[in-house]
Jmol script that loads the backbone (N, CA, C; Angstrom):
load data "model"
ATOM      1  N   MET A   1       4.350 -35.070  -1.049  1.00  0.00           N
ATOM      2  CA  MET A   1       5.397 -34.345  -1.704  1.00  0.00           C
ATOM      3  C   MET A   1       6.347 -35.357  -2.322  1.00  0.00           C
ATOM      4  N   THR A   2       6.835 -35.060  -3.500  1.00  0.00           N
ATOM      5  CA  THR A   2       7.740 -35.974  -4.181  1.00  0.00           C
ATOM      6  C   THR A   2       8.984 -35.229  -4.621  1.00  0.00           C
ATOM      7  N   GLN A   3      10.004 -35.998  -4.968  1.00  0.00           N
ATOM      8  CA  GLN A   3      11.214 -35.424  -5.537  1.00  0.00           C
ATOM      9  C   GLN A   3      11.090 -35.521  -7.061  1.00  0.00           C
ATOM     10  N   SER A   4      11.394 -34.432  -7.739  1.00  0.00           N
ATOM     11  CA  SER A   4      11.389 -34.469  -9.197  1.00  0.00           C
ATOM     12  C   SER A   4      12.774 -34.875  -9.671  1.00  0.00           C
ATOM     13  N   THR A   5      12.914 -35.043 -10.980  1.00  0.00           N
ATOM     14  CA  THR A   5      14.200 -35.450 -11.518  1.00  0.00           C
ATOM     15  C   THR A   5      15.262 -34.376 -11.317  1.00  0.00           C
ATOM     16  N   SER A   6      14.847 -33.125 -11.136  1.00  0.00           N
ATOM     17  CA  SER A   6      15.829 -32.061 -10.902  1.00  0.00           C
ATOM     18  C   SER A   6      16.195 -31.977  -9.418  1.00  0.00           C
ATOM     19  N   ASP A   7      15.761 -32.963  -8.623  1.00  0.00           N
ATOM     20  CA  ASP A   7      16.053 -33.043  -7.198  1.00  0.00           C
ATOM     21  C   ASP A   7      15.426 -31.904  -6.402  1.00  0.00           C
ATOM     22  N   LYS A   8      14.367 -31.330  -6.927  1.00  0.00           N
ATOM     23  CA  LYS A   8      13.613 -30.307  -6.211  1.00  0.00           C
ATOM     24  C   LYS A   8      12.348 -30.938  -5.655  1.00  0.00           C
ATOM     25  N   LEU A   9      11.820 -30.330  -4.605  1.00  0.00           N
ATOM     26  CA  LEU A   9      10.534 -30.794  -4.083  1.00  0.00           C
ATOM     27  C   LEU A   9       9.442 -30.464  -5.082  1.00  0.00           C
ATOM     28  N   ARG A  10       8.450 -31.326  -5.156  1.00  0.00           N
ATOM     29  CA  ARG A  10       7.304 -31.063  -6.019  1.00  0.00           C
ATOM     30  C   ARG A  10       6.070 -31.620  -5.332  1.00  0.00           C
ATOM     31  N   PHE A  11       5.089 -30.747  -5.121  1.00  0.00           N
ATOM     32  CA  PHE A  11       3.847 -31.165  -4.493  1.00  0.00           C
ATOM     33  C   PHE A  11       2.883 -31.666  -5.556  1.00  0.00           C
ATOM     34  N   PRO A  12       2.119 -32.712  -5.252  1.00  0.00           N
ATOM     35  CA  PRO A  12       1.099 -33.178  -6.191  1.00  0.00           C
ATOM     36  C   PRO A  12      -0.019 -32.150  -6.309  1.00  0.00           C
ATOM     37  N   ASP A  13      -0.813 -32.273  -7.346  1.00  0.00           N
ATOM     38  CA  ASP A  13      -1.921 -31.340  -7.551  1.00  0.00           C
ATOM     39  C   ASP A  13      -2.967 -31.466  -6.452  1.00  0.00           C
ATOM     40  N   LYS A  14      -3.286 -32.673  -6.056  1.00  0.00           N
ATOM     41  CA  LYS A  14      -4.322 -32.881  -5.038  1.00  0.00           C
ATOM     42  C   LYS A  14      -3.667 -33.143  -3.691  1.00  0.00           C
ATOM     43  N   VAL A  15      -3.775 -32.155  -2.814  1.00  0.00           N
ATOM     44  CA  VAL A  15      -3.232 -32.255  -1.462  1.00  0.00           C
ATOM     45  C   VAL A  15      -4.163 -31.507  -0.517  1.00  0.00           C
ATOM     46  N   THR A  16      -3.999 -31.771   0.756  1.00  0.00           N
ATOM     47  CA  THR A  16      -4.752 -31.019   1.762  1.00  0.00           C
ATOM     48  C   THR A  16      -3.895 -29.855   2.257  1.00  0.00           C
ATOM     49  N   ILE A  17      -4.525 -28.940   2.947  1.00  0.00           N
ATOM     50  CA  ILE A  17      -3.793 -27.833   3.568  1.00  0.00           C
ATOM     51  C   ILE A  17      -2.738 -28.411   4.512  1.00  0.00           C
ATOM     52  N   GLY A  18      -3.129 -29.415   5.276  1.00  0.00           N
ATOM     53  CA  GLY A  18      -2.182 -30.046   6.188  1.00  0.00           C
ATOM     54  C   GLY A  18      -1.002 -30.672   5.464  1.00  0.00           C
ATOM     55  N   ASP A  19      -1.273 -31.306   4.319  1.00  0.00           N
ATOM     56  CA  ASP A  19      -0.191 -31.892   3.524  1.00  0.00           C
ATOM     57  C   ASP A  19       0.823 -30.825   3.109  1.00  0.00           C
ATOM     58  N   LEU A  20       0.326 -29.637   2.812  1.00  0.00           N
ATOM     59  CA  LEU A  20       1.210 -28.566   2.351  1.00  0.00           C
ATOM     60  C   LEU A  20       1.969 -27.891   3.482  1.00  0.00           C
ATOM     61  N   TYR A  21       1.292 -27.579   4.576  1.00  0.00           N
ATOM     62  CA  TYR A  21       1.882 -26.690   5.565  1.00  0.00           C
ATOM     63  C   TYR A  21       2.347 -27.352   6.863  1.00  0.00           C
ATOM     64  N   CYS A  22       1.815 -28.519   7.225  1.00  0.00           N
ATOM     65  CA  CYS A  22       2.294 -29.195   8.449  1.00  0.00           C
ATOM     66  C   CYS A  22       3.800 -29.477   8.396  1.00  0.00           C
ATOM     67  N   PRO A  23       4.319 -30.032   7.307  1.00  0.00           N
ATOM     68  CA  PRO A  23       5.763 -30.295   7.279  1.00  0.00           C
ATOM     69  C   PRO A  23       6.602 -29.027   7.422  1.00  0.00           C
ATOM     70  N   ALA A  24       6.112 -27.918   6.932  1.00  0.00           N
ATOM     71  CA  ALA A  24       6.864 -26.661   7.029  1.00  0.00           C
ATOM     72  C   ALA A  24       7.071 -26.241   8.474  1.00  0.00           C
ATOM     73  N   MET A  25       6.146 -26.601   9.347  1.00  0.00           N
ATOM     74  CA  MET A  25       6.233 -26.185  10.749  1.00  0.00           C
ATOM     75  C   MET A  25       7.407 -26.840  11.476  1.00  0.00           C
ATOM     76  N   ASP A  26       7.973 -27.895  10.903  1.00  0.00           N
ATOM     77  CA  ASP A  26       9.101 -28.588  11.513  1.00  0.00           C
ATOM     78  C   ASP A  26      10.451 -28.136  10.953  1.00  0.00           C
ATOM     79  N   ILE A  27      10.447 -27.289   9.950  1.00  0.00           N
ATOM     80  CA  ILE A  27      11.697 -26.854   9.312  1.00  0.00           C
ATOM     81  C   ILE A  27      12.454 -25.910  10.237  1.00  0.00           C
ATOM     82  N   THR A  28      13.768 -26.133  10.325  1.00  0.00           N
ATOM     83  CA  THR A  28      14.621 -25.290  11.163  1.00  0.00           C
ATOM     84  C   THR A  28      15.803 -24.709  10.387  1.00  0.00           C
ATOM     85  N   ASP A  29      15.983 -25.121   9.149  1.00  0.00           N
ATOM     86  CA  ASP A  29      17.136 -24.742   8.335  1.00  0.00           C
ATOM     87  C   ASP A  29      16.715 -23.790   7.213  1.00  0.00           C
ATOM     88  N   GLN A  30      17.454 -22.706   7.024  1.00  0.00           N
ATOM     89  CA  GLN A  30      17.084 -21.711   6.017  1.00  0.00           C
ATOM     90  C   GLN A  30      17.082 -22.281   4.600  1.00  0.00           C
ATOM     91  N   ALA A  31      18.083 -23.077   4.252  1.00  0.00           N
ATOM     92  CA  ALA A  31      18.124 -23.655   2.907  1.00  0.00           C
ATOM     93  C   ALA A  31      16.917 -24.561   2.665  1.00  0.00           C
ATOM     94  N   GLU A  32      16.551 -25.345   3.670  1.00  0.00           N
ATOM     95  CA  GLU A  32      15.376 -26.211   3.546  1.00  0.00           C
ATOM     96  C   GLU A  32      14.104 -25.373   3.408  1.00  0.00           C
ATOM     97  N   ALA A  33      14.022 -24.286   4.157  1.00  0.00           N
ATOM     98  CA  ALA A  33      12.859 -23.398   4.066  1.00  0.00           C
ATOM     99  C   ALA A  33      12.766 -22.782   2.675  1.00  0.00           C
ATOM    100  N   ASP A  34      13.884 -22.360   2.134  1.00  0.00           N
ATOM    101  CA  ASP A  34      13.890 -21.762   0.793  1.00  0.00           C
ATOM    102  C   ASP A  34      13.435 -22.770  -0.257  1.00  0.00           C
ATOM    103  N   THR A  35      13.915 -24.005  -0.149  1.00  0.00           N
ATOM    104  CA  THR A  35      13.513 -25.068  -1.080  1.00  0.00           C
ATOM    105  C   THR A  35      12.023 -25.367  -0.937  1.00  0.00           C
ATOM    106  N   TYR A  36      11.551 -25.406   0.288  1.00  0.00           N
ATOM    107  CA  TYR A  36      10.139 -25.710   0.550  1.00  0.00           C
ATOM    108  C   TYR A  36       9.244 -24.609  -0.007  1.00  0.00           C
ATOM    109  N   LEU A  37       9.619 -23.350   0.244  1.00  0.00           N
ATOM    110  CA  LEU A  37       8.835 -22.232  -0.284  1.00  0.00           C
ATOM    111  C   LEU A  37       8.807 -22.270  -1.810  1.00  0.00           C
ATOM    112  N   GLU A  38       9.915 -22.575  -2.415  1.00  0.00           N
ATOM    113  CA  GLU A  38       9.977 -22.656  -3.882  1.00  0.00           C
ATOM    114  C   GLU A  38       8.995 -23.703  -4.398  1.00  0.00           C
ATOM    115  N   ALA A  39       8.914 -24.853  -3.720  1.00  0.00           N
ATOM    116  CA  ALA A  39       7.975 -25.906  -4.131  1.00  0.00           C
ATOM    117  C   ALA A  39       6.525 -25.441  -3.966  1.00  0.00           C
ATOM    118  N   LEU A  40       6.230 -24.723  -2.890  1.00  0.00           N
ATOM    119  CA  LEU A  40       4.880 -24.190  -2.688  1.00  0.00           C
ATOM    120  C   LEU A  40       4.516 -23.189  -3.789  1.00  0.00           C
ATOM    121  N   VAL A  41       5.436 -22.299  -4.093  1.00  0.00           N
ATOM    122  CA  VAL A  41       5.195 -21.276  -5.119  1.00  0.00           C
ATOM    123  C   VAL A  41       5.004 -21.936  -6.482  1.00  0.00           C
ATOM    124  N   GLU A  42       5.852 -22.909  -6.791  1.00  0.00           N
ATOM    125  CA  GLU A  42       5.749 -23.612  -8.073  1.00  0.00           C
ATOM    126  C   GLU A  42       4.391 -24.290  -8.202  1.00  0.00           C
ATOM    127  N   ARG A  43       3.929 -24.939  -7.135  1.00  0.00           N
ATOM    128  CA  ARG A  43       2.622 -25.603  -7.168  1.00  0.00           C
ATOM    129  C   ARG A  43       1.514 -24.579  -7.364  1.00  0.00           C
ATOM    130  N   ASN A  44       1.588 -23.467  -6.665  1.00  0.00           N
ATOM    131  CA  ASN A  44       0.587 -22.410  -6.780  1.00  0.00           C
ATOM    132  C   ASN A  44       0.508 -21.900  -8.225  1.00  0.00           C
ATOM    133  N   MET A  45       1.653 -21.710  -8.850  1.00  0.00           N
ATOM    134  CA  MET A  45       1.692 -21.155 -10.207  1.00  0.00           C
ATOM    135  C   MET A  45       1.203 -22.145 -11.270  1.00  0.00           C
ATOM    136  N   ARG A  46       1.170 -23.432 -10.951  1.00  0.00           N
ATOM    137  CA  ARG A  46       0.666 -24.438 -11.911  1.00  0.00           C
ATOM    138  C   ARG A  46      -0.833 -24.308 -12.146  1.00  0.00           C
ATOM    139  N   PHE A  47      -1.543 -23.615 -11.277  1.00  0.00           N
ATOM    140  CA  PHE A  47      -2.999 -23.595 -11.340  1.00  0.00           C
ATOM    141  C   PHE A  47      -3.572 -22.344 -11.971  1.00  0.00           C
ATOM    142  N   GLY A  48      -2.882 -21.722 -12.878  1.00  0.00           N
ATOM    143  CA  GLY A  48      -3.447 -20.570 -13.558  1.00  0.00           C
ATOM    144  C   GLY A  48      -2.397 -19.565 -13.953  1.00  0.00           C
ATOM    145  N   THR A  49      -2.872 -18.447 -14.409  1.00  0.00           N
ATOM    146  CA  THR A  49      -1.972 -17.394 -14.860  1.00  0.00           C
ATOM    147  C   THR A  49      -1.730 -16.419 -13.719  1.00  0.00           C
ATOM    148  N   ILE A  50      -0.951 -16.852 -12.771  1.00  0.00           N
ATOM    149  CA  ILE A  50      -0.637 -16.041 -11.603  1.00  0.00           C
ATOM    150  C   ILE A  50       0.856 -15.725 -11.650  1.00  0.00           C
ATOM    151  N   SER A  51       1.190 -14.523 -11.301  1.00  0.00           N
ATOM    152  CA  SER A  51       2.599 -14.127 -11.320  1.00  0.00           C
ATOM    153  C   SER A  51       3.345 -14.769 -10.159  1.00  0.00           C
ATOM    154  N   ARG A  52       4.638 -14.841 -10.300  1.00  0.00           N
ATOM    155  CA  ARG A  52       5.468 -15.364  -9.219  1.00  0.00           C
ATOM    156  C   ARG A  52       5.298 -14.500  -7.966  1.00  0.00           C
ATOM    157  N   PHE A  53       5.260 -13.193  -8.137  1.00  0.00           N
ATOM    158  CA  PHE A  53       5.082 -12.275  -7.013  1.00  0.00           C
ATOM    159  C   PHE A  53       3.796 -12.601  -6.254  1.00  0.00           C
ATOM    160  N   ALA A  54       2.701 -12.782  -6.984  1.00  0.00           N
ATOM    161  CA  ALA A  54       1.409 -13.090  -6.350  1.00  0.00           C
ATOM    162  C   ALA A  54       1.457 -14.457  -5.665  1.00  0.00           C
ATOM    163  N   ALA A  55       2.072 -15.439  -6.313  1.00  0.00           N
ATOM    164  CA  ALA A  55       2.163 -16.784  -5.733  1.00  0.00           C
ATOM    165  C   ALA A  55       2.991 -16.759  -4.442  1.00  0.00           C
ATOM    166  N   GLU A  56       4.085 -16.012  -4.438  1.00  0.00           N
ATOM    167  CA  GLU A  56       4.905 -15.913  -3.227  1.00  0.00           C
ATOM    168  C   GLU A  56       4.115 -15.256  -2.095  1.00  0.00           C
ATOM    169  N   LYS A  57       3.370 -14.209  -2.409  1.00  0.00           N
ATOM    170  CA  LYS A  57       2.571 -13.535  -1.379  1.00  0.00           C
ATOM    171  C   LYS A  57       1.532 -14.484  -0.798  1.00  0.00           C
ATOM    172  N   ILE A  58       0.848 -15.210  -1.658  1.00  0.00           N
ATOM    173  CA  ILE A  58      -0.162 -16.169  -1.200  1.00  0.00           C
ATOM    174  C   ILE A  58       0.474 -17.206  -0.280  1.00  0.00           C
ATOM    175  N   GLU A  59       1.599 -17.768  -0.697  1.00  0.00           N
ATOM    176  CA  GLU A  59       2.223 -18.826   0.100  1.00  0.00           C
ATOM    177  C   GLU A  59       2.797 -18.294   1.407  1.00  0.00           C
ATOM    178  N   ARG A  60       3.369 -17.097   1.397  1.00  0.00           N
ATOM    179  CA  ARG A  60       3.872 -16.518   2.650  1.00  0.00           C
ATOM    180  C   ARG A  60       2.699 -16.212   3.600  1.00  0.00           C
ATOM    181  N   ASP A  61       1.603 -15.687   3.053  1.00  0.00           N
ATOM    182  CA  ASP A  61       0.410 -15.452   3.877  1.00  0.00           C
ATOM    183  C   ASP A  61      -0.118 -16.757   4.454  1.00  0.00           C
ATOM    184  N   ASN A  62      -0.164 -17.803   3.630  1.00  0.00           N
ATOM    185  CA  ASN A  62      -0.657 -19.101   4.104  1.00  0.00           C
ATOM    186  C   ASN A  62       0.237 -19.666   5.208  1.00  0.00           C
ATOM    187  N   LEU A  63       1.545 -19.557   5.022  1.00  0.00           N
ATOM    188  CA  LEU A  63       2.472 -20.039   6.054  1.00  0.00           C
ATOM    189  C   LEU A  63       2.307 -19.251   7.346  1.00  0.00           C
ATOM    190  N   GLY A  64       2.175 -17.938   7.231  1.00  0.00           N
ATOM    191  CA  GLY A  64       1.974 -17.099   8.414  1.00  0.00           C
ATOM    192  C   GLY A  64       0.676 -17.425   9.122  1.00  0.00           C
ATOM    193  N   TYR A  65      -0.373 -17.662   8.340  1.00  0.00           N
ATOM    194  CA  TYR A  65      -1.670 -18.022   8.914  1.00  0.00           C
ATOM    195  C   TYR A  65      -1.579 -19.378   9.614  1.00  0.00           C
ATOM    196  N   PHE A  66      -1.006 -20.356   8.929  1.00  0.00           N
ATOM    197  CA  PHE A  66      -0.920 -21.711   9.477  1.00  0.00           C
ATOM    198  C   PHE A  66      -0.062 -21.736  10.739  1.00  0.00           C
ATOM    199  N   ALA A  67       1.032 -20.993  10.741  1.00  0.00           N
ATOM    200  CA  ALA A  67       1.925 -20.961  11.904  1.00  0.00           C
ATOM    201  C   ALA A  67       1.224 -20.382  13.125  1.00  0.00           C
ATOM    202  N   TRP A  68       0.215 -19.531  12.915  1.00  0.00           N
ATOM    203  CA  TRP A  68      -0.503 -18.903  14.017  1.00  0.00           C
ATOM    204  C   TRP A  68      -1.182 -19.942  14.909  1.00  0.00           C
ATOM    205  N   HIS A  69      -1.420 -21.117  14.385  1.00  0.00           N
ATOM    206  CA  HIS A  69      -2.089 -22.173  15.138  1.00  0.00           C
ATOM    207  C   HIS A  69      -1.096 -23.031  15.934  1.00  0.00           C
ATOM    208  N   HIS A  70       0.130 -22.562  16.035  1.00  0.00           N
ATOM    209  CA  HIS A  70       1.178 -23.267  16.768  1.00  0.00           C
ATOM    210  C   HIS A  70       1.685 -22.373  17.900  1.00  0.00           C
ATOM    211  N   ASP A  71       2.637 -22.890  18.649  1.00  0.00           N
ATOM    212  CA  ASP A  71       3.183 -22.126  19.774  1.00  0.00           C
ATOM    213  C   ASP A  71       4.002 -20.935  19.268  1.00  0.00           C
ATOM    214  N   VAL A  72       4.283 -20.004  20.177  1.00  0.00           N
ATOM    215  CA  VAL A  72       4.981 -18.765  19.817  1.00  0.00           C
ATOM    216  C   VAL A  72       6.357 -19.057  19.222  1.00  0.00           C
ATOM    217  N   GLU A  73       7.075 -19.998  19.811  1.00  0.00           N
ATOM    218  CA  GLU A  73       8.407 -20.348  19.297  1.00  0.00           C
ATOM    219  C   GLU A  73       8.335 -20.783  17.835  1.00  0.00           C
ATOM    220  N   THR A  74       7.370 -21.624  17.502  1.00  0.00           N
ATOM    221  CA  THR A  74       7.206 -22.081  16.122  1.00  0.00           C
ATOM    222  C   THR A  74       6.841 -20.910  15.216  1.00  0.00           C
ATOM    223  N   ARG A  75       5.911 -20.075  15.655  1.00  0.00           N
ATOM    224  CA  ARG A  75       5.502 -18.928  14.831  1.00  0.00           C
ATOM    225  C   ARG A  75       6.687 -18.017  14.540  1.00  0.00           C
ATOM    226  N   LEU A  76       7.481 -17.712  15.552  1.00  0.00           N
ATOM    227  CA  LEU A  76       8.639 -16.838  15.344  1.00  0.00           C
ATOM    228  C   LEU A  76       9.647 -17.462  14.375  1.00  0.00           C
ATOM    229  N   ARG A  77       9.891 -18.773  14.521  1.00  0.00           N
ATOM    230  CA  ARG A  77      10.828 -19.466  13.632  1.00  0.00           C
ATOM    231  C   ARG A  77      10.323 -19.472  12.200  1.00  0.00           C
ATOM    232  N   ILE A  78       9.047 -19.780  12.011  1.00  0.00           N
ATOM    233  CA  ILE A  78       8.474 -19.816  10.659  1.00  0.00           C
ATOM    234  C   ILE A  78       8.504 -18.429  10.034  1.00  0.00           C
ATOM    235  N   GLU A  79       8.166 -17.419  10.806  1.00  0.00           N
ATOM    236  CA  GLU A  79       8.205 -16.046  10.287  1.00  0.00           C
ATOM    237  C   GLU A  79       9.620 -15.657   9.858  1.00  0.00           C
ATOM    238  N   ARG A  80      10.617 -16.087  10.616  1.00  0.00           N
ATOM    239  CA  ARG A  80      12.009 -15.764  10.270  1.00  0.00           C
ATOM    240  C   ARG A  80      12.445 -16.534   9.025  1.00  0.00           C
ATOM    241  N   LEU A  81      12.198 -17.841   9.012  1.00  0.00           N
ATOM    242  CA  LEU A  81      12.669 -18.680   7.904  1.00  0.00           C
ATOM    243  C   LEU A  81      11.973 -18.366   6.573  1.00  0.00           C
ATOM    244  N   PHE A  82      10.671 -18.105   6.635  1.00  0.00           N
ATOM    245  CA  PHE A  82       9.905 -17.904   5.410  1.00  0.00           C
ATOM    246  C   PHE A  82       9.605 -16.425   5.136  1.00  0.00           C
ATOM    247  N   ARG A  83      10.100 -15.548   6.007  1.00  0.00           N
ATOM    248  CA  ARG A  83       9.876 -14.102   5.863  1.00  0.00           C
ATOM    249  C   ARG A  83       8.377 -13.834   5.651  1.00  0.00           C
ATOM    250  N   CYS A  84       7.597 -14.275   6.644  1.00  0.00           N
ATOM    251  CA  CYS A  84       6.146 -14.170   6.556  1.00  0.00           C
ATOM    252  C   CYS A  84       5.578 -13.697   7.884  1.00  0.00           C
ATOM    253  N   ALA A  85       4.293 -13.437   7.892  1.00  0.00           N
ATOM    254  CA  ALA A  85       3.562 -13.082   9.102  1.00  0.00           C
ATOM    255  C   ALA A  85       2.097 -13.420   8.868  1.00  0.00           C
ATOM    256  N   HIS A  86       1.330 -13.458   9.928  1.00  0.00           N
ATOM    257  CA  HIS A  86      -0.109 -13.689   9.783  1.00  0.00           C
ATOM    258  C   HIS A  86      -0.678 -12.549   8.939  1.00  0.00           C
ATOM    259  N   PRO A  87      -1.470 -12.854   7.919  1.00  0.00           N
ATOM    260  CA  PRO A  87      -1.944 -11.815   6.999  1.00  0.00           C
ATOM    261  C   PRO A  87      -2.902 -10.797   7.619  1.00  0.00           C
ATOM    262  N   ILE A  88      -3.480 -11.100   8.758  1.00  0.00           N
ATOM    263  CA  ILE A  88      -4.401 -10.155   9.398  1.00  0.00           C
ATOM    264  C   ILE A  88      -3.811  -9.609  10.698  1.00  0.00           C
ATOM    265  N   PHE A  89      -3.227 -10.483  11.523  1.00  0.00           N
ATOM    266  CA  PHE A  89      -2.745 -10.073  12.838  1.00  0.00           C
ATOM    267  C   PHE A  89      -1.287  -9.621  12.847  1.00  0.00           C
ATOM    268  N   GLY A  90      -0.570  -9.837  11.764  1.00  0.00           N
ATOM    269  CA  GLY A  90       0.821  -9.420  11.700  1.00  0.00           C
ATOM    270  C   GLY A  90       1.756 -10.403  12.365  1.00  0.00           C
ATOM    271  N   PRO A  91       2.982  -9.956  12.651  1.00  0.00           N
ATOM    272  CA  PRO A  91       3.993 -10.866  13.195  1.00  0.00           C
ATOM    273  C   PRO A  91       3.711 -11.297  14.633  1.00  0.00           C
ATOM    274  N   ALA A  92       4.204 -12.472  14.960  1.00  0.00           N
ATOM    275  CA  ALA A  92       4.033 -13.018  16.310  1.00  0.00           C
ATOM    276  C   ALA A  92       4.696 -12.140  17.358  1.00  0.00           C
ATOM    277  N   SER A  93       5.724 -11.405  16.972  1.00  0.00           N
ATOM    278  CA  SER A  93       6.424 -10.551  17.935  1.00  0.00           C
ATOM    279  C   SER A  93       5.514  -9.457  18.500  1.00  0.00           C
ATOM    280  N   LYS A  94       4.411  -9.169  17.813  1.00  0.00           N
ATOM    281  CA  LYS A  94       3.445  -8.193  18.315  1.00  0.00           C
ATOM    282  C   LYS A  94       2.561  -8.783  19.413  1.00  0.00           C
ATOM    283  N   GLY A  95       2.594 -10.102  19.572  1.00  0.00           N
ATOM    284  CA  GLY A  95       1.743 -10.771  20.549  1.00  0.00           C
ATOM    285  C   GLY A  95       0.364 -11.047  19.961  1.00  0.00           C
ATOM    286  N   ARG A  96      -0.411 -11.799  20.713  1.00  0.00           N
ATOM    287  CA  ARG A  96      -1.772 -12.113  20.265  1.00  0.00           C
ATOM    288  C   ARG A  96      -2.665 -10.901  20.470  1.00  0.00           C
ATOM    289  N   PRO A  97      -3.548 -10.649  19.522  1.00  0.00           N
ATOM    290  CA  PRO A  97      -4.473  -9.521  19.699  1.00  0.00           C
ATOM    291  C   PRO A  97      -5.534  -9.848  20.746  1.00  0.00           C
ATOM    292  N   THR A  98      -6.070  -8.808  21.351  1.00  0.00           N
ATOM    293  CA  THR A  98      -7.215  -9.001  22.239  1.00  0.00           C
ATOM    294  C   THR A  98      -8.408  -9.365  21.362  1.00  0.00           C
ATOM    295  N   ALA A  99      -9.488  -9.774  21.973  1.00  0.00           N
ATOM    296  CA  ALA A  99     -10.697 -10.104  21.214  1.00  0.00           C
ATOM    297  C   ALA A  99     -11.173  -8.891  20.416  1.00  0.00           C
ATOM    298  N   ASP A 100     -11.147  -7.704  21.029  1.00  0.00           N
ATOM    299  CA  ASP A 100     -11.578  -6.493  20.324  1.00  0.00           C
ATOM    300  C   ASP A 100     -10.648  -6.166  19.159  1.00  0.00           C
ATOM    301  N   GLU A 101      -9.332  -6.305  19.369  1.00  0.00           N
ATOM    302  CA  GLU A 101      -8.364  -6.046  18.295  1.00  0.00           C
ATOM    303  C   GLU A 101      -8.540  -7.042  17.152  1.00  0.00           C
ATOM    304  N   ALA A 102      -8.793  -8.305  17.495  1.00  0.00           N
ATOM    305  CA  ALA A 102      -8.999  -9.328  16.463  1.00  0.00           C
ATOM    306  C   ALA A 102     -10.252  -9.023  15.648  1.00  0.00           C
ATOM    307  N   LEU A 103     -11.319  -8.637  16.330  1.00  0.00           N
ATOM    308  CA  LEU A 103     -12.551  -8.286  15.625  1.00  0.00           C
ATOM    309  C   LEU A 103     -12.317  -7.102  14.699  1.00  0.00           C
ATOM    310  N   GLU A 104     -11.667  -6.074  15.201  1.00  0.00           N
ATOM    311  CA  GLU A 104     -11.390  -4.883  14.398  1.00  0.00           C
ATOM    312  C   GLU A 104     -10.517  -5.219  13.185  1.00  0.00           C
ATOM    313  N   ALA A 105      -9.489  -6.042  13.380  1.00  0.00           N
ATOM    314  CA  ALA A 105      -8.616  -6.443  12.274  1.00  0.00           C
ATOM    315  C   ALA A 105      -9.389  -7.251  11.246  1.00  0.00           C
ATOM    316  N   GLY A 106     -10.272  -8.126  11.702  1.00  0.00           N
ATOM    317  CA  GLY A 106     -11.097  -8.920  10.787  1.00  0.00           C
ATOM    318  C   GLY A 106     -12.049  -8.054   9.984  1.00  0.00           C
ATOM    319  N   VAL A 107     -12.643  -7.064  10.634  1.00  0.00           N
ATOM    320  CA  VAL A 107     -13.547  -6.151   9.927  1.00  0.00           C
ATOM    321  C   VAL A 107     -12.761  -5.362   8.876  1.00  0.00           C
ATOM    322  N   ARG A 108     -11.571  -4.850   9.251  1.00  0.00           N
ATOM    323  CA  ARG A 108     -10.741  -4.121   8.285  1.00  0.00           C
ATOM    324  C   ARG A 108     -10.386  -5.008   7.106  1.00  0.00           C
ATOM    325  N   ALA A 109      -9.989  -6.241   7.385  1.00  0.00           N
ATOM    326  CA  ALA A 109      -9.616  -7.169   6.317  1.00  0.00           C
ATOM    327  C   ALA A 109     -10.821  -7.453   5.420  1.00  0.00           C
ATOM    328  N   GLY A 110     -11.983  -7.595   6.013  1.00  0.00           N
ATOM    329  CA  GLY A 110     -13.196  -7.852   5.240  1.00  0.00           C
ATOM    330  C   GLY A 110     -13.560  -6.700   4.328  1.00  0.00           C
ATOM    331  N   LYS A 111     -13.172  -5.495   4.721  1.00  0.00           N
ATOM    332  CA  LYS A 111     -13.429  -4.317   3.905  1.00  0.00           C
ATOM    333  C   LYS A 111     -12.293  -4.036   2.923  1.00  0.00           C
ATOM    334  N   GLY A 112     -11.265  -4.863   2.979  1.00  0.00           N
ATOM    335  CA  GLY A 112     -10.135  -4.682   2.081  1.00  0.00           C
ATOM    336  C   GLY A 112      -9.133  -3.639   2.539  1.00  0.00           C
ATOM    337  N   ALA A 113      -9.258  -3.192   3.785  1.00  0.00           N
ATOM    338  CA  ALA A 113      -8.330  -2.198   4.335  1.00  0.00           C
ATOM    339  C   ALA A 113      -7.071  -2.906   4.825  1.00  0.00           C
ATOM    340  N   PRO A 114      -5.956  -2.184   4.885  1.00  0.00           N
ATOM    341  CA  PRO A 114      -4.716  -2.809   5.379  1.00  0.00           C
ATOM    342  C   PRO A 114      -4.871  -3.262   6.827  1.00  0.00           C
ATOM    343  N   ALA A 115      -4.170  -4.328   7.165  1.00  0.00           N
ATOM    344  CA  ALA A 115      -4.226  -4.888   8.527  1.00  0.00           C
ATOM    345  C   ALA A 115      -3.609  -3.961   9.538  1.00  0.00           C
TER     346      ALA A 115
END
end "model"
wireframe off; spacefill off
backbone 0.3
color backbone group
């Protein structure tokens, strides 16, 4: 991630998932989270004709998904700061799904049904 001349964050075109989302897991400040999300959305929109609305949804889903691989405290903080949730399992406040619930949610998602 680099600073642009406008003093905003700017991600390079070639990055890994970890490069994009690992630093976000350490954010604790709302202003920093807002700046970080803006940089993610801006990078997403550079790669085609995607609307800002679609780019924000993608990035919030990605943050929610990535946060799921961390402890509950981190997931709750990320969900609050970035106003996101896991795109299939929903918010961390619902708790982890059972194996059967996870399978059912995955099947619904695979069929394009709401989570």
